C-alpha positions in Angstrom: 107.3 95.1 58.6 108.5 91.8 60.3 107.7 91.2 64.0 111.4 91.5 65.0 111.5 95.1 63.7 108.2 95.9 65.3 109.5 94.7 68.6 112.7 96.8 68.3 110.8 100.0 67.4 108.6 99.5 70.4 111.5 98.6 72.6 113.5 101.6 71.5 110.6 104.0 72.2 109.9 102.6 75.6 113.6 102.2 76.7 114.7 105.7 75.7 116.4 107.3 78.7 118.0 110.6 79.6 121.3 109.3 78.3 120.1 109.8 74.7 122.1 106.6 73.8 119.9 104.1 72.0 120.3 100.6 70.6 119.2 100.5 67.0 117.2 97.7 65.3 120.4 96.3 63.7 122.4 96.2 67.0 124.2 99.5 66.5 124.4 102.0 69.4 123.4 105.4 68.1 123.2 109.0 69.6 126.5 108.5 71.4 127.9 112.0 72.4 131.5 112.5 73.3 132.0 116.0 74.6 135.4 117.8 75.0 135.6 120.3 77.9 136.2 123.9 77.0 139.4 124.0 79.0 141.0 121.5 76.6 143.3 123.3 74.1 142.6 122.6 70.4 144.4 119.5 69.1 142.9 117.9 66.0 144.9 114.8 66.8 142.6 114.3 69.8 139.7 114.0 67.4 141.5 111.3 65.4 142.4 109.5 68.7 138.7 109.5 69.8 137.7 108.1 66.4 140.4 105.4 66.6 139.3 104.4 70.1 135.7 104.1 69.2 136.4 102.2 66.0 138.7 99.7 67.7 136.3 99.5 70.6 133.4 98.7 68.3 135.2 95.5 67.0 135.9 94.4 70.6 132.4 95.1 71.7 131.0 93.1 68.7 133.2 90.2 69.6 132.5 90.4 73.4 128.7 90.2 73.0 128.4 87.3 70.6 128.6 89.6 67.5 125.3 91.2 68.5 126.1 94.9 68.9 128.6 97.6 67.8 129.1 101.3 67.9 127.2 102.8 64.9 126.8 106.6 65.3 129.0 109.0 67.3 128.9 112.8 67.7 132.0 114.6 69.0 131.2 117.9 70.6 134.2 120.3 70.6 134.7 123.6 72.4 133.6 126.9 70.9 137.2 128.2 70.7 138.4 125.4 68.4 138.6 126.5 64.8 137.9 124.4 61.7 135.6 124.6 58.7 134.9 120.9 59.1 132.9 121.4 62.4 129.1 121.7 62.0 126.7 123.4 64.5 125.6 121.4 67.5 121.9 120.7 67.9 120.8 119.6 71.4 124.2 118.1 72.3 125.8 119.6 75.4 128.8 118.9 77.6 126.6 118.7 80.7 124.5 115.9 79.4 127.1 114.0 77.4 127.7 110.5 78.7 131.4 110.4 77.6 133.5 113.4 78.5 137.1 114.3 77.6 138.4 116.8 80.2 141.4 117.8 82.3 141.5 116.0 85.7 144.1 115.2 88.4 144.4 111.6 87.3 145.1 110.1 83.9 143.1 107.0 84.8 140.0 106.5 82.7 137.0 105.9 84.9 133.2 105.8 85.0 131.0 107.6 87.5 128.4 105.2 88.7 125.9 106.4 91.3 123.2 103.7 91.2 122.6 100.0 91.8 123.9 97.0 89.8 122.4 97.0 86.3 121.7 100.7 86.3 123.3 103.0 83.8 126.2 105.1 85.0 126.4 108.9 84.9 129.4 109.4 82.5 132.8 108.1 81.4 135.7 110.5 81.9 138.8 110.3 79.8 141.6 112.8 80.0 143.4 114.3 76.9 146.6 112.8 78.2 145.1 109.3 78.1 144.1 109.8 74.5 147.2 111.5 73.3 150.0 109.9 75.3 150.7 106.5 73.8 152.7 105.3 76.8 149.4 104.8 78.6 148.5 102.0 76.2 151.2 99.8 77.9 149.9 100.8 81.3 146.1 100.3 80.8 145.8 98.4 77.5 144.7 99.5 74.1 142.2 102.4 74.1 139.6 100.4 72.3 139.7 97.7 74.9 139.6 100.2 77.7 136.6 101.9 76.1 134.6 98.7 76.1 135.5 98.2 79.8 134.2 101.7 80.6 131.2 101.2 78.3 130.1 98.2 80.3 130.2 100.3 83.5 128.2 103.1 81.8 125.6 101.3 79.8 125.0 98.1 81.7 125.9 99.0 85.3 128.5 96.3 86.0 131.5 96.7 88.2 135.2 96.0 88.3 136.4 92.4 89.0 139.8 93.5 90.4 140.2 95.2 93.8 142.8 97.7 95.0 141.7 97.4 98.6 141.4 93.6 98.8 143.8 92.3 96.2 144.0 88.9 97.9 141.5 86.6 99.8 141.2 83.2 101.3 139.4 80.3 99.7 139.4 77.2 101.9 143.0 77.5 103.0 144.4 78.9 99.7 145.5 82.5 99.1 144.0 83.7 95.8 144.4 86.9 93.9 141.2 88.8 93.4 140.4 88.2 89.8 137.9 86.9 87.3 138.2 84.3 86.1 140.4 82.1 88.5 141.9 80.7 85.3 144.0 83.9 84.9 147.5 82.7 85.8 150.4 84.7 87.1 153.0 85.1 89.9 153.3 86.9 93.2 156.1 89.3 93.9 156.8 92.4 95.9 159.3 95.1 95.1 162.3 95.8 97.3 163.8 99.2 98.1 166.2 98.9 95.2 163.4 98.1 92.7 164.1 94.4 92.4 161.4 91.7 92.9 161.3 89.1 95.7 158.8 86.5 97.0 155.8 88.0 98.8 155.8 88.1 102.6 152.9 87.2 104.7 151.3 89.8 107.1 151.4 88.2 110.6 148.1 90.0 111.5 146.0 89.0 108.5 148.0 86.0 107.2 147.5 87.4 103.8 150.3 88.9 101.6 151.6 92.3 102.7 150.4 95.5 101.0 153.6 95.4 98.9 152.7 92.1 97.3 151.5 92.3 93.7 149.9 89.7 91.4 151.6 89.8 88.0 149.5 88.0 85.4 151.0 86.0 82.6 151.1 88.0 79.4 149.7 85.1 77.5 146.7 83.2 79.0 144.6 80.2 78.1 141.3 81.9 79.1 139.5 84.7 77.3 137.8 86.4 80.3 137.3 88.8 81.7 137.0 92.3 80.3 136.0 93.7 83.7 139.2 92.3 85.2 142.1 92.9 82.8 141.1 94.3 79.4 144.7 94.9 78.7 145.5 91.2 78.2 145.5 90.2 74.5 143.7 86.9 75.2 140.9 88.6 77.1 138.0 89.2 74.7 134.9 88.2 76.8 132.9 89.0 79.8 132.8 86.5 82.6 129.9 84.0 82.2 128.5 81.7 84.8 130.8 78.8 84.0 134.0 80.8 84.5 132.9 83.5 87.0 134.9 83.7 90.3 132.0 83.9 92.8 134.3 84.3 95.8 136.5 87.1 94.7 136.4 90.2 96.9 135.5 92.7 94.2 132.8 95.2 93.5 131.1 93.1 90.9 130.4 90.4 93.4 129.6 92.8 96.2 127.3 95.1 94.3 125.7 92.5 92.0 125.0 89.7 94.4 127.9 87.6 93.0 126.3 87.6 89.6 128.6 87.3 86.5 128.9 90.4 84.4 127.3 88.5 81.4 124.3 87.7 83.5 123.8 91.3 84.6 124.1 92.5 81.0 121.6 90.1 79.7 119.2 90.0 82.7 119.3 93.3 84.5 120.6 96.0 82.2 118.6 98.6 80.2 119.4 96.6 77.0 118.4 93.1 78.4 115.3 92.6 76.2 117.0 93.7 73.0 120.2 91.8 73.6 118.3 88.5 74.2 116.3 89.1 70.9 119.2 90.1 68.7 120.7 87.4 66.5 124.4 87.4 65.9 125.6 89.3 62.8 126.8 87.2 59.9 129.6 89.6 59.0 131.8 92.2 60.7 130.0 95.4 61.7 130.4 98.5 59.7 132.8 101.1 60.9 131.2 103.8 63.2 130.1 107.0 61.5 131.3 110.3 63.1 130.4 113.9 63.0 132.2 116.7 64.8 129.9 119.5 66.1 130.5 122.7 67.9 128.4 125.0 70.2 129.2 128.7 69.9 128.0 131.5 72.2 124.6 130.9 73.8 121.5 132.1 71.9 118.5 132.1 74.2 114.8 133.2 73.8 112.6 133.6 76.9 109.1 132.6 76.0 106.9 133.8 78.9 103.3 133.2 79.8 101.4 136.5 80.4 97.8 135.0 80.4 95.3 136.2 83.0 96.2 133.4 85.5 99.6 135.0 85.8 97.9 137.7 87.9 97.2 135.2 90.6 99.4 135.2 93.7 101.6 138.0 92.2 103.0 135.5 89.7 103.8 138.2 87.1 105.8 140.1 89.7 107.7 136.9 90.7 108.3 136.3 87.0 109.9 139.7 86.8 112.0 139.1 89.8 113.3 135.7 88.6 113.9 136.8 85.0 115.7 139.9 86.3 118.0 137.6 88.3 118.7 135.5 85.2 119.5 138.4 83.0 121.5 140.3 85.6 123.5 137.5 87.3 123.2 134.2 85.4 123.3 134.6 81.6 127.0 135.0 80.5 128.5 137.8 78.6 128.3 137.7 74.8 125.2 135.5 74.9 122.3 136.6 72.7 118.9 136.9 74.4 115.4 137.5 73.0 112.1 137.9 74.9 108.7 136.7 73.7 105.4 136.8 75.6 102.2 135.0 74.9 98.6 134.9 76.0 95.7 135.4 73.5 98.4 136.6 71.1 102.2 136.4 71.1 104.5 139.5 71.1 108.2 140.1 70.7 109.5 142.3 73.5 113.1 142.1 72.4 114.8 140.5 69.3 118.0 138.7 69.8 120.4 141.1 71.6 124.0 140.4 72.4 124.8 141.0 76.1 128.0 143.0 75.8 127.8 145.1 79.0 125.7 145.7 82.1 123.8 148.4 80.3 122.5 145.9 77.8 121.4 143.6 80.6 119.4 146.5 82.2 117.7 147.4 78.9 116.5 143.8 78.6 115.3 143.8 82.2 113.2 146.9 81.6 111.4 145.1 78.7 110.2 142.3 80.9 106.4 142.0 81.1 104.6 143.8 83.9 100.9 142.9 83.2 99.0 139.8 82.4 95.7 139.1 80.6 94.1 136.8 78.1 94.1 133.1 77.2 97.0 130.6 77.2 97.9 130.1 73.5 101.1 128.1 74.0 101.6 127.4 70.3 101.6 131.1 69.4 104.4 131.7 71.9 106.4 128.7 70.8 106.1 129.6 67.1 107.1 133.2 67.6 110.0 132.2 69.9 111.3 129.9 67.2 111.0 132.7 64.6 113.0 135.1 66.9 115.7 132.5 67.3 115.9 131.9 63.5 116.4 135.6 62.6 120.1 135.6 63.3 121.2 132.8 60.9 118.0 131.2 59.5 117.7 128.3 61.8 117.5 127.4 65.5 120.1 124.6 65.7 121.7 124.5 69.2 119.7 127.6 70.3 117.9 127.5 73.7 114.3 128.3 74.7 113.4 129.1 78.3 109.6 128.4 78.3 107.5 129.3 81.3 103.7 128.8 81.7 101.3 128.5 84.6 98.3 127.0 82.8 96.9 124.4 80.5 97.2 125.3 76.8 94.1 126.8 75.3 95.2 125.5 71.9 96.4 122.0 70.9 100.0 121.9 72.2 100.7 118.7 70.5 100.6 120.4 67.1 103.5 122.7 67.9 105.4 120.9 70.6 106.5 118.3 68.0 107.8 121.0 65.7 109.7 122.6 68.6 111.1 119.2 69.7 112.3 118.5 66.1 113.7 122.0 65.6 117.1 121.3 67.0 116.7 123.7 69.8 117.2 122.9 73.5 114.0 123.6 75.4 114.1 124.3 79.2 110.6 124.4 80.7 109.3 125.8 83.9 105.9 124.7 85.2 104.6 127.6 87.4 101.8 126.3 89.6 100.0 123.0 89.5 98.0 123.6 86.3 100.9 124.0 83.9 100.6 121.7 80.9 101.9 118.1 81.1 103.7 118.4 77.8 106.4 120.6 79.4 108.3 117.6 80.8 108.4 115.9 77.5 109.7 118.9 75.6 112.6 119.3 78.0 113.4 115.6 78.2 113.4 115.1 74.4 115.6 118.1 73.6 118.2 117.9 76.3 116.7 120.7 78.4 115.7 121.0 82.0 112.2 120.6 83.5 111.6 122.5 86.7 108.4 123.3 88.6 107.7 126.3 90.9 104.9 126.5 93.4 103.3 129.7 94.7 105.1 129.3 98.1 107.2 132.4 98.1 109.6 131.3 100.9 110.7 128.3 98.9 112.3 130.7 96.4 111.6 128.1 93.7 111.2 130.4 90.7 114.4 132.2 91.5 116.1 128.9 91.8 114.6 127.6 88.6 115.9 130.6 86.5 119.3 130.4 88.3 119.8 126.8 87.3 119.3 127.4 83.6 122.9 127.4 82.7 124.5 125.3 79.8 127.8 124.1 81.0 130.8 123.9 78.7 132.9 122.2 81.3 134.6 125.5 82.3 133.0 126.0 85.7 135.2 129.1 86.4 132.9 131.1 84.0 129.6 129.9 85.5 127.6 131.3 88.4 127.5 129.3 91.6 124.6 129.6 94.0 125.9 129.9 97.6 122.5 130.4 99.3 118.8 130.4 98.6 116.5 130.5 101.6 113.3 132.1 102.7 111.2 132.9 105.8 107.9 134.3 106.8 108.3 136.6 109.7 107.4 139.9 111.4 110.7 139.9 113.2 114.3 139.0 112.3 115.5 136.8 109.4 119.2 136.1 110.1 121.8 133.8 108.6 125.3 133.2 107.5 126.7 132.6 104.0 130.3 131.4 103.5 132.3 132.7 100.6 135.1 130.2 100.3 138.4 130.5 98.5 137.2 129.0 95.2 134.6 131.8 94.6 134.2 135.5 95.2 133.9 137.3 91.9 130.6 138.9 90.8 129.1 138.2 94.2 125.5 139.4 94.7 123.0 139.3 97.5 119.4 139.6 96.3 116.7 140.1 99.0 113.0 139.9 97.9 110.2 141.1 100.2 106.5 140.5 99.9 105.0 143.7 101.3 107.2 146.3 103.0 110.9 147.2 102.7 112.8 145.5 105.5 115.9 146.8 107.3 118.9 145.0 106.0 122.4 144.7 107.3 125.2 142.5 105.8 128.5 142.1 107.7 131.7 141.0 106.0 134.1 138.5 107.6 136.3 141.4 108.7 133.4 143.3 110.3 132.5 145.8 107.5 128.8 146.6 107.6 126.8 147.0 104.4 123.5 148.7 104.9 120.7 149.9 102.5 122.8 152.8 101.4 125.2 150.4 99.8 122.4 148.5 98.1 120.1 149.2 95.1 116.4 149.1 95.8 113.9 148.4 93.1 110.5 149.2 94.5 108.5 148.0 91.5 110.3 144.6 91.9 110.2 144.6 95.7 113.9 143.7 95.5 117.0 144.9 97.3 120.4 144.0 95.8 124.0 144.2 97.1 126.6 143.7 94.4 130.2 143.4 95.8 132.9 145.0 93.7 136.0 142.9 92.8 136.6 139.7 94.7 134.5 139.2 97.9 136.3 138.6 101.1 136.6 135.0 102.1 134.9 133.8 105.2 131.4 134.0 106.8 129.1 136.8 105.7 126.3 137.4 108.1 123.0 138.9 107.1 120.3 140.4 109.4 117.0 141.3 107.9 114.3 142.9 110.1 110.8 142.9 108.7 108.4 145.7 109.8 105.3 143.5 109.2 104.4 139.9 108.8 105.6 138.9 105.3 107.7 136.5 103.3 111.3 137.2 102.7 113.9 135.4 100.6 117.7 135.9 100.0 119.6 134.5 97.1 123.4 134.7 97.0 125.4 133.9 93.8 129.1 134.2 93.0 131.7 133.0 90.5 135.2 131.6 90.6 137.8 133.8 92.2 140.5 132.6 89.8 140.4 131.5 86.2 142.7 128.6 87.0 140.8 127.3 90.0 137.4 125.8 89.4 134.9 126.3 92.2 133.3 123.6 94.4 130.1 122.7 92.6 127.0 120.6 93.5 124.9 118.6 91.0 121.6 117.3 92.2 119.1 114.9 90.5 116.7 112.0 91.0 117.3 108.5 89.6 114.2 108.8 87.6 112.1 111.7 86.4 108.9 109.7 86.3 107.7 107.1 88.9 104.6 104.9 89.2 105.6 103.9 92.7 106.6 100.4 91.8 110.3 101.2 92.2 111.9 103.4 94.9 113.2 106.8 93.9 116.7 107.9 94.9 118.0 111.5 95.5 121.6 112.1 94.4 123.9 115.1 95.1 127.5 115.1 93.8 129.8 117.6 95.5 133.2 118.1 93.8 135.8 120.4 92.5 137.3 119.6 89.1 136.2 116.0 89.4 137.7 115.7 92.9 135.0 114.4 95.4 134.3 116.5 98.5 133.5 114.1 101.3 132.3 114.6 104.9 130.0 117.5 104.0 126.6 118.1 105.4 124.0 117.7 102.6 120.2 118.2 102.9 117.6 117.7 100.2 114.2 119.4 100.1 111.5 117.8 97.9 108.4 119.9 97.5 105.3 118.8 95.8 102.9 121.0 93.7 100.4 120.8 96.6 103.0 122.6 98.8 103.9 119.7 101.1 107.7 119.5 101.6 110.0 116.7 102.8 113.6 117.2 104.0 116.1 114.4 103.8 119.7 114.3 104.9 121.7 112.7 102.2 124.5 110.4 103.2 127.8 109.2 101.7 128.1 106.1 103.8 128.1 103.4 101.2 124.8 101.9 102.6 121.2 102.0 101.7 120.8 104.1 98.6 124.4 105.1 98.6 126.5 102.9 96.3 130.0 104.0 97.5 131.3 105.4 100.7 133.3 108.6 100.6 133.0 109.2 96.9 131.4 112.7 97.1 128.0 111.4 95.9 125.4 111.8 98.7 122.3 109.7 98.4 119.0 108.7 100.0 115.8 106.9 99.1 112.7 109.1 98.7 109.9 106.9 100.1 106.9 109.2 100.8 105.7 109.4 97.3 102.9 111.8 96.5 100.9 112.1 93.2 101.9 115.0 91.1 105.1 116.9 90.2 107.7 117.8 92.8 110.8 119.9 92.9 114.3 119.1 94.2 116.6 121.4 96.0 119.9 120.6 97.8 121.8 122.6 100.4 125.4 121.7 101.2 127.7 123.1 103.8 130.9 122.1 105.5 130.2 120.0 108.6 132.2 121.4 111.5 135.2 121.7 109.3 135.3 118.0 108.5 134.9 118.2 104.7 137.8 116.9 102.7 138.9 116.4 99.1 139.6 112.9 98.2 141.0 111.3 95.0 139.1 108.1 95.2 138.7 106.6 91.8 135.3 105.3 90.7 135.1 102.2 88.5 137.6 102.1 85.7 140.2 100.1 83.8 143.1 99.1 86.1 146.7 100.0 86.0 148.8 96.9 85.3 152.3 97.0 86.9 153.7 94.3 84.7 153.4 90.9 83.0 155.1 87.6 83.3 156.6 86.5 80.0 158.4 83.1 79.8 158.6 83.1 83.6 160.2 86.6 83.8 158.4 89.7 85.0 158.4 92.6 82.5 157.6 95.8 84.4 155.4 98.5 83.0 156.1 102.2 83.5 155.0 103.5 86.9 151.4 104.3 87.5 150.6 108.0 86.9 150.8 109.6 90.4 147.6 110.4 92.2 147.5 112.0 95.6 146.1 109.6 98.2 146.1 112.2 101.0 142.7 113.7 101.6 143.0 117.5 101.6 141.1 119.8 103.9 138.3 121.9 102.5 137.6 125.3 104.0 134.1 126.3 105.1 131.6 126.7 102.2 127.9 126.8 101.5 126.1 125.8 98.3 122.6 125.3 97.0 121.6 123.5 93.8 118.3 122.9 92.0 117.7 119.5 90.3 115.3 118.8 87.6 111.7 118.2 88.8 110.0 114.9 88.6 106.5 113.4 88.5 104.8 110.6 90.5 101.6 108.8 89.3 100.9 106.0 91.7 99.3 102.9 90.3 97.4 102.2 93.5 95.2 104.2 95.8 97.6 104.2 98.7 101.4 105.1 98.8 103.6 102.0 98.3 105.1 100.2 101.4 108.7 99.6 100.6 110.6 96.9 102.5 113.9 97.6 104.3 116.8 98.3 101.9 119.2 95.6 100.9 122.3 95.5 103.2 125.3 95.9 101.0 128.2 96.2 103.4 127.9 93.0 105.5 131.3 91.8 106.7 132.4 88.7 108.7 135.3 87.7 110.8 136.0 84.3 112.4 137.5 84.5 115.9 138.3 81.0 117.2 134.9 79.2 117.0 132.8 82.4 116.9 131.9 84.8 114.2 131.5 88.6 114.3 129.2 90.1 111.7 129.0 93.9 111.0 126.7 95.9 108.7 124.9 99.2 108.4 121.3 99.0 109.7 118.6 99.3 107.1 115.3 101.1 107.8 111.6 100.2 108.1 111.1 101.7 104.6 114.3 101.3 102.7 116.9 103.5 104.5 114.5 105.4 106.8 113.1 104.4 110.2 114.0 101.1 112.0 113.5 97.6 110.7 111.6 95.1 112.9 113.9 92.1 112.8 116.9 90.3 111.1 117.3 86.9 109.7 120.9 85.6 109.5 122.0 82.5 107.7 125.3 80.8 106.9 126.6 78.1 104.6 129.8 76.4 103.4 128.5 76.9 99.9 128.3 80.4 98.5 126.2 79.5 95.5 123.6 77.8 97.7 123.3 80.7 100.0 123.0 83.1 97.1 120.4 81.2 95.2 118.4 79.8 98.2 118.9 82.0 101.2 116.2 80.1 103.2 118.1 76.8 102.9 121.1 78.2 104.7 121.8 77.4 108.4 119.9 79.8 110.6 121.5 81.9 113.3 119.6 82.6 116.5 118.7 86.4 116.3 116.2 86.6 119.1 118.6 88.8 121.1 119.3 91.1 118.1 117.2 94.3 118.1 117.6 96.4 115.0 118.9 100.0 115.4 117.8 103.1 113.5 118.8 103.1 109.8 122.4 104.1 109.2 123.6 102.8 112.6 126.4 100.3 112.9 125.2 96.8 113.7 127.4 94.1 115.1 126.4 90.6 116.1 128.7 87.9 117.5 127.6 84.2 117.8 129.3 80.9 118.6 129.2 77.7 116.7 128.4 74.4 118.4 131.3 72.8 116.6 135.0 73.4 116.0 135.9 75.4 112.9 138.9 73.8 111.3 141.8 75.9 110.0 141.4 76.7 106.4 137.6 76.6 106.5 135.7 79.4 104.6 132.2 80.2 105.6 129.6 82.4 103.9 127.0 84.7 105.6 124.0 86.7 104.5 121.2 88.7 106.2 117.7 89.7 105.4 115.6 92.2 107.4 111.9 92.6 107.8 109.5 95.5 108.6 106.3 95.7 110.6 104.2 94.6 107.7 106.4 91.5 107.2 107.9 92.9 104.0 111.4 91.4 103.6 114.5 93.0 102.1 116.5 91.5 99.4 119.3 89.2 100.6 122.4 91.1 101.6 125.7 90.8 99.9 127.4 87.5 100.7 130.1 88.0 103.4 132.8 85.4 103.7 135.4 84.6 106.4 138.1 82.0 106.8 139.8 80.5 109.7 143.3 81.1 108.6 146.1 78.5 108.3 149.1 79.4 110.4 151.6 79.5 107.5 149.7 79.7 104.1 151.6 80.3 100.9 150.2 82.1 97.8 148.9 79.7 95.2 
């Protein structure tokens, strides 16, 4: 085997990520999953359009990256209600974890959800059926293959758009420029009049830039071939911007988020593929056409494989297993799913073969079969092997079936011998590590099969085991049919445990309140928004499970539901509230929570993310808190922010973020609680990164207009009161040193500058002592006439006196004004950057480069 192939095999193994997408030894991208949402009606033309888009995109990608890479292997996951003999059964593919989604949304615009920093992989690309089926959009956005490559660059390599809707023009030493890359893209400036005709652009007397009505119309035919991240629709554009043609001054996200680096530089120096791309040689011929397979996931088939070894008797674990599994079977698993139950200890036993859940009676029969005693050793392989056998009995294999595997101890047998078989079986394996001694192989099984890995400690009030089982859904994209967790909270008390849960207008069906007590039955009262009182007489009490449940008939009343629980003795109490969509045509508000990495050695900071949305519409201005609890029982609470600073990439995009700095060895869980903040929450239609709408082109000096941009509401809509909780996958920290890492202040990413006569006003969001937490010790501010010099050698810039500048707490607005000792001439453009330092003299990365111009009195567009 030659050294090049050895390198690639090693690289592929080490660089595998949760996306599942891999770069093969020959430069082909494989394991690409494109999932169609279950709300999308069957249209076989859609499959053909997807194939055409990827096939065309493969040729463009191959050309754009020096003939090094192409799309090789693609799986299309279609909904269960689509009918065709050509569809094969899905294995571990799922809509939830697919990185390219086709689904209904309020906007036709293709876009990519990017949460993280420059060079980091995005979450997923979203295309709508309308974009793929309506050929008029090709004129508006460009060919679908070109658009796909634009979105792929966002998704895979973490680069950003080189146009800007908010800052379409900027000053460059006295000249007005359109925000574009490269500057060699030529065109004309016009604005539309009331009758639809075009006229020369006017200048705003306040900004001295063109008015908002002004548009840059590019020439249809250009002499430059870049850039794909600016206008992929132009026929001449076939390349990403490189250093020699990158527009470093343009006010776009690529410069702002990536330190003014060209997209080519980010792809080859910062992305997940950087090592492979530098090692690949250009192909000598055209790439082969992509191969496609179309797969389909039918009704869920799930086997619970539950540890009943003697250690499960510790801390009432077997009882808590019963409680959580009961919640799963009664409130979480959907109708028509098939469920089997297997237990294991010294031996493995089948408590129930696969059983179709066709009514509540079937659910209760399964609940009665749950294990009640524990004894023996922890023979994990016996449980896994029997569980796979149970799953195979319906049709001979386990492709696409699910395992929910729970254990609280290290395997008595050699788990490696059976985990590989389970991983290769084609089943999705969700694993729950109950306690701090559960086997380390659990995380690997979940990660390699598209499952979820979650830990649960013995702290009853954290309600982690209930949360773990409640999170084990497998989304099809139709969130109207999936349970939503409104509340999950606990308290140890000998007095009152009170609280409020809001049932908003998007939920209300199948609403249940589940109260679990540790010792003695509490007195429970639940009051509806209209004042109706539900007492124990309206609830079911299961003494053997120490559980009291209120199931509301029909659709629950919207508004605040107040619960009052009085404990007769000192004990731990928890309450879990779940519901489902009130209407089949209105998806509920949902929350998705996760960490930016599932494993950390402490060398790179971890980030907590929570996305709050309804049918892809971001919910902004909510109050979001994350709790991170380690196996040792220590818990940290962070308020997540959507302020576009620190760990948060974009302001007001519905993605709330925060750095997690207090790393502790071992595994930890993630739980997020969301509520409306004093009625301030809003829906917004802000688009993430994506291919731009082009209003028209200049052909032989004449503007040829495109069809109007598909309408998208720009008005934020109010959101009523709501509460949500969500459990993210657990993560593990193994620190390389003996002490926790000291992180520097976070990079400032929102620095702005304004020249006022001969003074400058700088504004930014304060970083922290450790990333975005605490208070930094000091700032260093520098400026230059030369952007490149300041970017490449911050210390060589002109220093600003900052002795009077005292940093505020992280997240605060910072402003600093200073005077120059010389006159700034009209038309001059200056560049500014900031670094911050903590008490241990650790310095942040250099901020984004802010630029400001002293504006000419009567500039003209160039």
